[in-house]
VOBA-1610 file (N, C-alpha, C; in pm, whole numbers, padded with zeros to 5 digits, always signed):
BEGIN
Met+11091+07496+09633Met+11101+07603+09539Met+11191+07548+09422Gln+11142+07583+09304Gln+11216+07536+09186Gln+11329+07628+09153Lys+11413+07591+09060Lys+11530+07669+09024Lys+11498+07785+08927Thr+11371+07797+08880Thr+11334+07897+08785Thr+11281+08025+08856Val+11299+08034+08984Val+11251+08150+09056Val+11329+08271+09017Ser+11254+08379+08995Ser+11308+08510+08971Ser+11227+08619+09022Phe+11266+08741+09015Phe+11189+08853+09070Phe+11179+08958+08953Arg+11068+09028+08964Arg+11048+09137+08867Arg+10970+09247+08928Ser+11006+09367+08892Ser+10926+09482+08940Ser+10797+09494+08856Ala+10692+09537+08921Ala+10567+09550+08856Ala+10571+09669+08756Gln+10496+09649+08650Gln+10483+09754+08545Gln+10331+09786+08541Glu+10302+09898+08471Glu+10165+09941+08466Glu+10068+09832+08424Gln+10099+09752+08331Gln+10017+09645+08284Gln+09989+09537+08389Asp+10061+09540+08503Asp+10039+09445+08613Asp+09934+09489+08710Ile+09874+09613+08691Ile+09780+09656+08791Ile+09670+09561+08820Pro+09610+09493+08727Pro+09498+09397+08763Pro+09551+09284+08851Leu+09678+09241+08825Leu+09740+09135+08907Leu+09771+09184+09045Ile+09819+09306+09058Ile+09848+09366+09184Ile+09720+09372+09269Leu+09614+09424+09206Leu+09481+09432+09275Leu+09434+09296+09315Ser+09450+09195+09230Ser+09414+09062+09268Ser+09487+09009+09393Phe+09620+09037+09398Phe+09697+08989+09512Phe+09647+09069+09635Ile+09621+09195+09619Ile+09574+09278+09735Ile+09446+09216+09792Arg+09352+09184+09701Arg+09230+09127+09739Arg+09242+08996+09812Gln+09331+08904+09757Gln+09350+08777+09814Gln+09415+08790+09951Leu+09511+08886+09971Leu+09568+08911+10102Leu+09460+08953+10198Ala+09377+09053+10153Ala+09275+09100+10242Ala+09170+08993+10281Glu+09146+08905+10194Glu+09060+08791+10223Glu+09120+08704+10331Tyr+09255+08673+10314Tyr+09323+08587+10411Tyr+09323+08661+10547Glu+09337+08792+10551Glu+09337+08866+10679Glu+09200+08902+10726His+09096+08854+10662His+08955+08872+10705His+08926+09019+10699Met+08977+09091+10598Met+08959+09234+10584Met+08917+09272+10439Leu+08858+09179+10365Leu+08827+09211+10230Leu+08727+09327+10217Asp+08640+09342+10317Asp+08546+09453+10309Asp+08607+09592+10330Glu+08736+09590+10366Glu+08809+09719+10385Glu+08884+09762+10254Val+08889+09677+10158Val+08966+09708+10031Val+08883+09804+09949Val+08935+09929+09933Val+08870+10024+09841Val+08963+10061+09730Ala+09081+09998+09724Ala+09175+10022+09616Ala+09111+09988+09482Thr+09145+10070+09380Thr+09096+10040+09247Thr+09213+10042+09149Glu+09194+09997+09031Glu+09305+09996+08927Glu+09346+10144+08907Glu+09251+10237+08905Glu+09286+10377+08881Glu+09371+10433+08995Leu+09334+10399+09124Leu+09420+10445+09232Leu+09556+10383+09230Leu+09569+10255+09195Leu+09697+10192+09191Leu+09781+10258+09081Leu+09719+10284+08969Leu+09795+10356+08862Leu+09851+10484+08905Glu+09767+10567+08976Glu+09802+10695+09024Glu+09920+10679+09127Trp+09899+10608+09226Trp+09990+10610+09337Trp+10119+10526+09319Leu+10102+10419+09251Leu+10225+10332+09224Leu+10305+10382+09097Phe+10243+10422+08994Phe+10317+10439+08872Phe+10328+10592+08832Glu+10226+10677+08862Glu+10234+10813+08833Glu+10304+10889+08944Gln+10263+10869+09069Gln+10331+10941+09182Gln+10447+10869+09239Lys+10458+10738+09205Lys+10567+10653+09242Lys+10596+10651+09399Lys+10480+10636+09469Lys+10495+10637+09620Lys+10524+10498+09679Ala+10509+10398+09598Ala+10539+10263+09647Ala+10583+10176+09528Glu+10640+10062+09562Glu+10683+09972+09451Glu+10629+09832+09483Val+10619+09753+09377Val+10573+09614+09389Val+10672+09523+09323Leu+10706+09421+09398Leu+10801+09321+09351Leu+10727+09188+09347Phe+10743+09115+09233Phe+10680+08985+09223Phe+10790+08881+09235Val+10756+08770+09300Val+10838+08646+09288Val+10773+08559+09180Val+10854+08517+09086Val+10799+08448+08969Val+10864+08311+08965Asp+10788+08204+08934Asp+10842+08074+08921Asp+10780+08013+08796Gly+10873+07982+08702Gly+10832+07923+08578Gly+10733+08013+08495Gly+10754+08138+08501Gly+10673+08240+08434Gly+10544+08276+08505Gln+10520+08221+08622Gln+10393+08245+08699Gln+10429+08333+08819Glu+10359+08446+08838Glu+10373+08522+08958Glu+10307+08450+09076Val+10384+08412+09176Val+10336+08335+09286Val+10326+08409+09414Gly+10378+08529+09419Gly+10374+08612+09530Gly+10413+08752+09500Phe+10378+08846+09596Phe+10420+08984+09578Phe+10456+09049+09709Ala+10535+09156+09694Ala+10566+09238+09807Ala+10542+09388+09756Leu+10467+09461+09840Leu+10451+09607+09818Leu+10528+09683+09923Phe+10608+09771+09884Phe+10704+09838+09977Phe+10726+09982+09936Phe+10780+10058+10030Phe+10810+10199+10010Phe+10923+10235+10105His+10981+10353+10079His+11081+10400+10176His+11019+10481+10286Asn+11076+10461+10404Asn+11049+10547+10519Asn+11181+10611+10559Phe+11183+10677+10672Phe+11308+10742+10714Phe+11325+10730+10866Ser+11445+10700+10901Ser+11480+10699+11043Ser+11565+10816+11083Thr+11517+10897+11170Thr+11596+11014+11208Thr+11714+10965+11294Phe+11696+10862+11372Phe+11810+10811+11457Phe+11923+10755+11358Leu+11888+10684+11261Leu+11983+10633+11164Leu+12034+10735+11067Gly+11953+10836+11045Gly+11989+10948+10951Gly+11974+10901+10808Arg+11905+10794+10786Arg+11882+10746+10644Arg+11745+10672+10629Ala+11723+10647+10503Ala+11597+10578+10471Ala+11597+10433+10510Gly+11481+10370+10518Gly+11460+10234+10533Gly+11362+10183+10437Val+11344+10056+10432Val+11243+10000+10342Val+11135+09947+10443Tyr+11005+09994+10408Tyr+10892+09943+10488Tyr+10810+09852+10395Leu+10794+09730+10441Leu+10713+09627+10370Leu+10571+09642+10415Glu+10489+09693+10322Glu+10350+09710+10355Glu+10275+09579+10351Asp+10301+09502+10244Asp+10230+09374+10222Asp+10321+09272+10160Leu+10309+09151+10210Leu+10375+09038+10148Leu+10270+08923+10141Phe+10257+08871+10024Phe+10158+08756+10000Phe+10208+08662+09905Val+10193+08538+09940Val+10224+08420+09852Val+10093+08341+09832Leu+10067+08308+09707Leu+09943+08229+09680Leu+09944+08104+09770Pro+09825+08067+09821Pro+09820+07959+09919Pro+09880+07828+09866Glu+09865+07795+09732Glu+09916+07672+09692Glu+10071+07672+09674Tyr+10132+07789+09694Tyr+10283+07796+09683Tyr+10345+07822+09820Arg+10266+07833+09927Arg+10324+07855+10059Arg+10404+07734+10103Gly+10505+07761+10188Gly+10587+07650+10243Gly+10698+07601+10151His+10719+07675+10040His+10825+07639+09947His+10932+07743+09934Gly+10938+07836+10022Gly+11046+07932+10024Gly+11019+08061+09949Tyr+10908+08085+09894Tyr+10886+08207+09810Tyr+10876+08331+09902Gly+10813+08318+10017Gly+10812+08436+10110Gly+10952+08471+10150Lys+11027+08372+10190Lys+11165+08397+10237Lys+11249+08460+10112Ala+11223+08406+09999Ala+11294+08461+09880Ala+11256+08612+09859Leu+11132+08646+09875Leu+11091+08783+09866Leu+11157+08869+09975Leu+11157+08819+10094Leu+11226+08902+10203Leu+11370+08913+10174Lys+11435+08807+10129Lys+11578+08817+10103Lys+11607+08926+09991Gln+11517+08922+09889Gln+11535+09016+09782Gln+11514+09158+09835Leu+11415+09180+09917Leu+11393+09313+09975Leu+11510+09356+10058Ala+11574+09261+10128Ala+11691+09297+10210Ala+11803+09334+10114Arg+11818+09269+10002Arg+11921+09308+09904Arg+11895+09443+09855Ile+11765+09474+09818Ile+11732+09613+09769Ile+11764+09717+09876Ala+11730+09682+09999Ala+11762+09782+10106Ala+11911+09808+10117Ile+11995+09701+10111Ile+12140+09719+10120Ile+12189+09798+09998Glu+12145+09754+09880Glu+12185+09824+09751Glu+12152+09973+09755Arg+12043+10006+09819Arg+11997+10149+09825Arg+12064+10224+09942Gly+12141+10154+10027Gly+12200+10220+10138Gly+12107+10238+10257Cys+11997+10165+10264Cys+11899+10178+10367Cys+11950+10112+10496Gly+11898+10163+10612Gly+11943+10121+10741Gly+11861+10006+10795Arg+11747+09981+10741Arg+11665+09868+10793Arg+11546+09832+10702Leu+11496+09716+10732Leu+11376+09663+10667Leu+11276+09631+10776Glu+11156+09688+10771Glu+11060+09663+10874Glu+10927+09651+10820Trp+10831+09591+10903Trp+10693+09570+10862Trp+10616+09543+10981Ser+10484+09539+10969Ser+10393+09505+11078Ser+10324+09370+11045Cys+10278+09306+11141Cys+10209+09179+11130Cys+10094+09169+11225Leu+09980+09122+11182Leu+09867+09107+11267Leu+09901+09009+11388Asn+09862+09048+11504Asn+09889+08968+11623Asn+09846+08822+11620Trp+09732+08798+11546Trp+09673+08663+11534Trp+09745+08574+11440Asn+09829+08635+11349Asn+09887+08557+11240Asn+10014+08480+11288Arg+09990+08382+11360Arg+10100+08304+11419Arg+10189+08242+11314Pro+10138+08190+11205Pro+10231+08130+11107Pro+10327+08233+11057Ser+10281+08354+11021Ser+10370+08458+10973Ser+10468+08504+11079Ile+10427+08518+11202Ile+10507+08559+11314Ile+10621+08459+11340Asp+10583+08334+11337Asp+10689+08225+11351Asp+10786+08234+11232Phe+10732+08248+11117Phe+10823+08258+10995Phe+10919+08382+11006Tyr+10864+08499+11045Tyr+10945+08614+11053Tyr+11063+08597+11162Cys+11016+08538+11276Cys+11114+08511+11386Cys+11222+08418+11333Ser+11187+08317+11251Ser+11288+08222+11206Ser+11395+08288+11117Leu+11360+08399+11064Leu+11457+08473+10976Leu+11544+08568+11064Gly+11517+08581+11190Gly+11593+08674+11279Gly+11525+08800+11306Ala+11395+08818+11257Ala+11328+08942+11292Ala+11279+08930+11434His+11260+09047+11500His+11206+09046+11630His+11102+09155+11644Pro+10997+09123+11717Pro+10885+09224+11733Pro+10930+09336+11817Met+10877+09450+11780Met+10906+09577+11856Met+10792+09595+11957Asp+10795+09510+12061Asp+10686+09511+12166Asp+10666+09647+12238Glu+10768+09729+12237Glu+10758+09851+12311Glu+10693+09961+12231Trp+10656+09934+12105Trp+10592+10033+12021Trp+10448+09989+11992Thr+10356+10083+11977Thr+10216+10063+11933Thr+10196+10147+11812Val+10139+10086+11712Val+10103+10154+11587Val+09973+10236+11613Tyr+09973+10359+11573Tyr+09852+10441+11581Tyr+09813+10476+11441Arg+09685+10493+11417Arg+09635+10525+11281Arg+09519+10622+11288Ile+09523+10717+11197Ile+09406+10805+11173Ile+09375+10787+11028Ala+09250+10766+10997Ala+09205+10740+10856Ala+09064+10785+10840Gly+09022+10786+10713Gly+08880+10809+10680Gly+08831+10948+10735Asp+08712+10944+10787Asp+08647+11069+10832Asp+08726+11136+10943Thr+08790+11060+11025Thr+08876+11118+11136Thr+08992+11192+11077Leu+09053+11142+10979Leu+09170+11216+10910Leu+09114+11342+10852Thr+08997+11338+10779Thr+08944+11459+10719Thr+08914+11560+10826Glu+08853+11516+10940Glu+08822+11606+11045Glu+08949+11673+11105Leu+09044+11591+11127Leu+09170+11640+11188Leu+09229+11741+11090Ala+09232+11719+10966Ala+09287+11815+10866Ala+09205+11945+10867Arg+09081+11933+10882Arg+08991+12051+10880Arg+09014+12139+10997Asp+09042+12081+11110Asp+09060+12154+11236Asp+09197+12222+11245Ala+09285+12188+11150Ala+09422+12240+11158Ala+09427+12384+11135
//
């Protein structure tokens, strides 16, 4: 990693770049066919409703990675946490500390905001990422299973309420 590394929060004009990073991440995760995000949706949810934030890691004026995150809440801790939805570093920049730099910056944001934790999910097959996260001191929450309701099932559940 070079000395010119910095971070910046995304602005509305970055929406095409954000969508590009999302698509590249989805391609890496073999889930590109699941991406339905559009520039219009990102504008609404990131910048108008402010439901999540995007942080870029920048080297020499080039955005080389991003993190999309939002606040969650722990009833046990009695305060908010930071949930990292996605972290992605361009393939040609991997292995140079950019992912670690993004996580360190997110940890600083969490501490500055008084949050009690930083957490995320990782696909079980993604061994390189798992090893990387463990090297930073993260540990898997093996006793928890993530459940999801989406799409038509979500609509049906809401209708039956």
